[in-house]
C-alpha positions in Angstrom: -25.6 1.8 13.9 -21.9 2.1 13.2 -20.0 -1.1 13.5 -16.2 -0.6 13.6 -15.3 -4.2 13.3 -17.4 -4.5 10.2 -15.6 -1.4 8.7 -12.2 -3.0 9.6 -13.2 -6.2 7.8 -14.5 -4.3 4.8 -11.2 -2.4 4.5 -9.2 -5.6 4.9 -11.2 -7.4 2.2 -10.8 -4.4 -0.1 -7.1 -4.4 0.3 -6.9 -8.2 -0.1 -8.7 -7.9 -3.4 -6.4 -5.2 -4.6 -3.4 -7.4 -3.6 -4.8 -10.3 -5.6 -5.1 -8.1 -8.7 -1.6 -6.6 -8.1 -0.1 -10.1 -7.7 -0.9 -10.7 -11.4 1.1 -7.6 -12.2 4.2 -9.3 -10.8 3.8 -12.2 -13.2 3.3 -9.8 -16.1 6.3 -7.8 -15.1 8.5 -10.9 -15.0 7.2 -12.1 -18.4 7.7 -8.7 -20.0 11.2 -8.5 -18.6 12.0 -11.9 -20.0 10.6 -10.8 -23.4 12.7 -7.6 -23.3 15.9 -9.6 -22.7 15.1 -12.2 -25.4 14.2 -9.4 -27.9 17.2 -7.3 -27.1 19.9 -10.0 -26.9 18.4 -12.5 -29.3 17.1 -10.2 -32.0 18.6 -6.8 -31.3 15.1 -5.3 -30.9 13.9 -3.0 -28.2 11.0 -0.7 -27.4 11.1 2.1 -24.8 7.4 1.6 -24.1 8.0 -2.0 -23.2 10.8 -1.1 -20.8 8.6 1.6 -19.3 5.7 -0.8 -18.8 8.0 -2.8 -16.4 8.5 0.4 -14.4 4.8 1.1 -14.3 4.0 -2.5 -13.2 6.8 -2.3 -10.5 5.4 1.0 -9.2 1.9 -0.5 -9.2 3.0 -3.6 -7.3 4.9 -1.7 -4.7 2.5 1.2 -4.2 -0.8 -0.7 -4.4 0.5 -3.7 -2.4 1.8 -1.8 0.5 -1.5 -1.6 2.4 -1.9 -5.4 2.2 1.7 -5.8 3.5 0.8 -3.6 6.5 -2.4 -5.7 7.0 -0.5 -9.0 7.2 2.2 -7.5 9.3 5.0 -8.1 6.8 6.3 -4.6 6.7 9.8 -3.7 7.8 9.9 -3.4 11.6 13.1 -1.9 13.1 13.0 -2.6 16.8 14.5 -5.0 19.3 11.7 -5.0 21.9 8.5 -5.5 20.0 8.8 -9.3 19.4 9.0 -9.9 23.2 5.9 -7.8 23.9 2.5 -9.4 24.8 -0.5 -8.9 22.6 -1.8 -5.8 24.4 1.6 -4.1 24.5 2.0 -4.8 20.7 -1.4 -3.3 20.1 -0.4 -0.1 22.1 2.8 0.2 20.1 1.0 -0.3 16.8 -1.7 2.2 17.8 0.9 4.8 18.7 2.9 4.2 15.5 -0.3 4.4 13.4 -1.6 7.6 15.0 1.6 9.5 15.2 3.6 8.2 12.2 1.8 6.2 9.6 -1.4 8.2 9.3 0.2 11.7 9.4 2.9 10.7 6.8 0.3 9.3 4.4 -2.1 12.2 4.9 0.9 14.5 4.2 1.6 12.5 1.0 -2.0 12.9 -0.1 -2.0 16.6 0.5 1.5 17.3 -1.0 1.0 15.1 -4.1 -2.5 16.2 -5.0 -1.4 19.2 -7.1 1.5 17.1 -8.6 -0.9 14.5 -9.8 -3.8 16.8 -10.9 -1.4 19.0 -12.9 -0.1 15.8 -14.6 -3.7 14.9 -15.4 -4.5 18.4 -16.6 -1.8 18.1 -19.4 -2.3 14.4 -19.8 1.4 14.0 -19.3 3.3 11.6 -21.5 6.7 10.0 -21.3 9.6 12.3 -22.0 11.3 9.4 -23.9 10.6 9.1 -27.6 8.4 6.0 -28.0 7.6 5.9 -24.3 4.2 5.2 -22.8 1.7 8.0 -23.1 0.3 7.8 -19.6 2.7 9.2 -17.0 -0.4 10.8 -15.3 -1.6 7.3 -14.5 1.8 6.4 -13.0 1.7 9.4 -10.8 -1.9 8.6 -9.7 -0.5 5.4 -8.0 1.1 7.8 -5.4 -2.3 9.0 -4.3 -3.8 5.5 -4.4 -0.9 4.3 -2.2 -1.5 7.0 0.4 -5.2 6.5 0.3 -5.0 2.7 0.7 -2.5 3.1 3.5 -4.8 5.5 5.4 -7.7 3.1 5.0 -5.6 0.2 6.2 -4.3 2.4 9.1 -7.9 3.0 10.2 -8.5 -0.8 10.1 -5.4 -1.4 12.1 -6.5 1.2 14.7 -9.9 -0.5 15.0 -8.3 -3.9 15.4 -5.7 -2.7 18.0 -8.2 -0.7 20.1 -10.4 -3.8 20.1 -7.4 -5.8 21.5 -7.1 -3.3 24.3 -10.8 -3.2 25.1 -11.4 -7.0 25.0 -8.3 -8.2 26.7 -9.1 -10.0 30.0 -7.0 -7.7 32.2 -8.9 -4.7 30.8 -12.3 -6.2 31.4 -14.5 -4.8 34.2 -15.3 -7.5 36.7 -18.3 -7.5 39.1 -17.9 -8.7 42.7 -20.5 -11.2 43.7 
C-alpha cells in the first residue's frame, strides 16, 4: 500500500543527507580560496584548475543545497501577507506555489537542459581555459540534479501541505451524537 507520508519522509531524509555532504563542500571551498590567496599573493603562484574548483564547489553547494533550503523553509519569500496566515492558509499558498510555479519551472529546467547536459557528456567537455579542470560536463550535470532534487522536494512539500489541509480540526468530519 502506498504511504504518502513515508514517501515525504524518505525524500526529506535524502535531501538532508545530500545537504550534509554539500556542507563539507563549503568548508573545502573556503580552504581552497584561502590557499589560492596565499599562493597568489605570498608566492606569486596560481593555477586555473584551483580557481575553477572553487567555482565547481560553489555551483555544487548552491544547486544541490537548494532542495534542503526549500525543505527547511529558508528560501526567499517575497510577500507581506504570508507571515500573518494560519497554518492551513500557509499550506494552501504553498500548495498553489508548488503546483503552479516551483514544479513547472523545475520540470522545464529538466526538459530544456537535458540536451545541453547530454551533449556536454557526449564530448566529455573540458574547460576552455588552458590548465582548467577537465570536467565541465560534471559541472553542467549539477543543473539536472538541482531540478530533479527540487521536483522531489516539491512532491514532499505537496504531501506535507495536503496533509495539513486534511488533518486540520476545522476540516475534520464530525459525527452528531
